[in-house]
N, C-alpha and C positions, 0 to 999 in steps of 0.2 A: 181391576180384576187380577187375580193371581192364578197361574197355571202351574201344575206340578210336573216334574220330570224325574225319572230315575234312569241313570245311564243313558240319557238322551231319549228315552222312550216316554211318550206323552201319557200322563196319569189323569188328565182332565182338569176341570176348573176347581178352585176352592169354593165350596158352598158353605152356607151359614145356617145353623140352627137358630131358632128364635131367641135363645139365651146368649147368642154370640159365639158359640163354639164353631171353630173353623174345621170343615171336613173336606176330604178329597173324594171325588167319584161317587157323589150321592145326588143323582139328577132329580130326586124327589124334592130337593131343597132348592131355594133360589140361589143364584150366584152371589158371592160376596163382592161388594164394591168397596174399594178402599181408597183413602186419600193419604198421600205421603206428606207429612208436615215437617218443615225445617224450623229450627230454633237455635238461639245462641248457645244453648247447653247440650244440644243433640237433636236428633231427628226421630220422629215417631210415626205411627199410623193410626188413623181413625176410620171406622166404617161409615156407611151412608146413613146409619142411625145415630151418628155422633158419639158412638161408644169408643173409648180408648182401647187400643189393642195392646195386650200385655203378654208376658210369659209368666205363667202362674208360679208362685213360690213353692218351695218344698221339692219333693222328689220327682213329681210328674213333669213340670216345666212345659205345660201345654200352651200352645199359641191360640189365644182367643181374645174376644173384644167384650168388655164389661161395661154395663150401664153405670154412669156416675164416676168413672175412673179416668184419670188422665192417661194419655198414651205413654207407654214405657219408652224411654229413650234408648238408643243403641241400634236402631234399624237404619240400614242404608240400601240404596238401589244402585247397583253398578251400571257402568256404561252400556252393558248389553241387556240391562233390565233385570238382572238377577238380584233377588232380595237377599240381604245379609243381615245377620243379627250378631252384634259385637264382633264384626269382622269375619264371621264364619258363614259360608254359603250352605252349610248343612242344616236341613230340617229332617224330621223323621215322621213317617206315616205309619201308625200302629193301628191294627185292625180293631174295629168295633163289632164286626160280624163276618160271616163267611162269604159275603157277596162283594168283597173288595172295598167296602167303605172304611175309611180310616180317619182318625183324629190326627192332628198335626202337633208335633212337639219339637223342641230344640235338642233333646236327648232321647235315645230309645228308652222305653218304659221297662224298668226292671222286671224280670220274669215274664215279659211278654215276648213270645217267640216270633210273632208275626209283625215285625217292624222292619221297614226298609227306609234307607235314606232318600230324600227327595231334594231337588232344587226347586225353588219357587220363582217364576218369572212374572214380572209386572207387565200388564197389557192395558190398552185403553179401555175405558168403561163400556164402550159400545161394541166390544168384540163379541161375536156370536159363535165363532168356531175356533177351535184350537189348532186347526190344520195348518194355517199359514203363519203361526207365531214362531219366530226364530227360536231354535233350541239353545240351551245354555252353551256357552263357549267351552269346547273340550280342553282349551289351554289352561283353564283355571281348575286345578285339582280340588276335589271336594275335601273338606275337613281341615284345610290349612288356614289357621286363624291369623288375623292381622297382627303384626308386631305392636300395634297400638294397644292391644289387650294382652300381650305376652311377648316373650323374647322370640327372635327369629328362629326358624326351624333349621338351624345349622350349628356348627361348632367353630365358627369363625371369630367368636369373641370369648368371653370368660365362660368356662364350663367345668364341671366336676365329673370325673369318672367314679362309678360306684366303688365304695370301699369294700363292701361285701355283697355277694349275690348268692342266695341260698334257696334251693328248691323246697316247695311245700306241697303237700298232698291234701287237698281239701275233701277228697272222697274218703280218705282215711286220716282224720284230723289229729290223731295222736301218734301217727307214724313219723319217724325221723327218716327223711329221704336222703340217701347219699348223693353227692354231686356226681353228675355224669361226665365222663371224660370226652364224650363226643358231642357236647353242646348243651344248650339250655332248652327246656321244653315248656311250651305254653299250650294248654288245651283245656277241655272242660274239667279235667281232674287236677292237672299239675299247674302250679303258679310259681312265680319267682319273687323272692323277698330282696329288695334293694335297700342298701344303707348308704346315704350320702353325708359327707361332712361339708357344711356350708363354710366357704372361705371367709375368714375374718374381714377381709377387705371389701366384702360385698354389703356391708351394713346399710348403705344408702341406696342399694340397688333393688330391682325386682328379681325374683327367682321364678323360673319356669321349669316345670317337669315336662320334658319333651320326649316323645317316642319317635325314633327315626327308623325308617324301613325302606331301603333303596329298592328301586325296580330292578328286575333281573337284567334288563337291557343296559343298565348303567354300570354293571359290575362285570369284570372280566371272568372272575371265578366265583360263581354263586356260593354264598356261605350260609344258606338256609334252605330248608324244605318247608313248603307251605301248602296246605290243603284246606278246603272248606266243605261244610255240609251243604247239600243241595237244598234250595228253597229256604235258606236261613241267612240272616245277615251276620257276618263275622264281626265280633265285637271284642274290644279290650275293656277290662274292668280295672280301675285303679283304686286301691284301698290305702288309707292312711293308717299307720301303726304307731301306737303310743308306747308300747312296751319295748324294752331292750331286746335285741336279736342276738342269738348265739348260733354257733355252727350246728348245734343239735336242736334247733328250733323246730317246732311242729306248728301246724295251723292253729291248734288250740292254745299252745303256749304263747304264740305271738299275739293272737287275738286281734286280727284286723278290725279296727273299731269303727271306721267310717268310710263309706265309698265316696270318693271325691269326683269321679268322672267315669262315664261309660262312652266309648267312642268306636267308630269303625276302624278296621285294620285291613291292610292289604299291601302288596308290593307297590312301591312308589308313593306311599302315603305317610305323611308325618302328622303328628298330633300333639297339641298342647293340652296336657291333662289338668294342669293346675298352675296358677300364677299367684304369687303372694309377695309381701315385703320381706326381703331377706333378713334373717337374724344371725348376727355374727357367731361363728364357732358352734352352730347348732347342728345336731344330728337329725336328719330327716329320714324316715323309713317308710317305704311304700311297698305294697304287694301288687303285682301285676298278674291278672288271670285272663284266661281266654274263654270265649263262648262261641260255639259253632265253628271252630277251626282247630287245626293242629299246626304248630310251628316248632321246628327244630332249628336253632340258630346259635351263633357265637356272638357274644357282645364284643364289638370291635370298633376301632377308630379308622383303620385304613384297610383296603383302599377306599371304602365307603362306610361311614358310620352306620351301625345298626344296633338297636337296643334302646335302653332308657338312660337318659342323661339329665343332669341338673345344669341349667343354663342361667346366666346372669346378664342383665342389661340395664 
C-alpha cells in the first residue's frame, strides 16, 4: 500500500480506479496494493491485478497501472519507505473534484491550480490505518534529484555562469523590459531569459540546468525577497528557447518554444530542471517563469549560490 503526505500531514491511502488510475483520498475506491519488483536493469512496481505501473508519456506524466504493460523502471523505495521515481521523492496530487480527491503525477499539471506536492510512503499490504505509519523523514528535502539522473545540486565541480540574463514580460509580450538595478524578478508576469555557453571541454559530460535557492537560515545577509499566494503551490516553469536572444528581446521575439520542466520553488530548495548530453561550444537559452509566487533576487555565487546555473558532471 501507499500513503501520501504533504509537509508531514497525512493525505490518506492511494486508491485505485478500475482502469488502474491511482488516486489519493477517495474512500469510495479500494486501496491499491502494490508489489515492488527488482531487476538487473532497474526496479518497478506492479499492482495486485498484475498491471505494470508507469508514468504516462506526454505532458501529464500521471502515475497509473495499465493492463498488458510492463512496469516502468526507475522506481526506488528508500530506507524509510519513501517511494522515489528517478531519484526524486516528489509526486504531485492534482484535484479531480472539490472534495479533495486527486490523481497522482510526477509533475504538476500545467494550468491546474489545485496541485500540491506529496511524498508516497510504502506500507505492508495488511495496513488498515494510516495513523501509526511513520512520516517521511524531514531530513530529506523534497525535490532534490539523485546525481544518478543529473549533476549534484552544488557548484563544487564544473559549472557555467549565465552570459546574459534579460527580463521578459509575458503579460505584455511585445514590451521590452529594462533591467532592474535592484535585482531580478520572477512572478506570474515577469520571467528571466538566461543564456549559457557550454564549455568545449564538456563534450563527453552530462549537462544539468540547476536552480539553487538557499534557505534564509543558511545566509548571513538575505539576498532575496520571497512571497507566495495562499492555497496555491509555488512553481517554477523552465522553457527552452531556440531563437537568438538580444538585450531588447521581448517574450514574443524570443518565442519560448518548449516547456522542459515545472517544479516547486522555495527557500532551501534546489531543483534539476533538465539533464542532457553536453554539446561543445553550444549556446543554450532558457526562460524561467514563476507561478503563484513573487521573488526578487540577485544571481550570485557567494556567500551562497542563488539562481540558475549550468552544471557539468
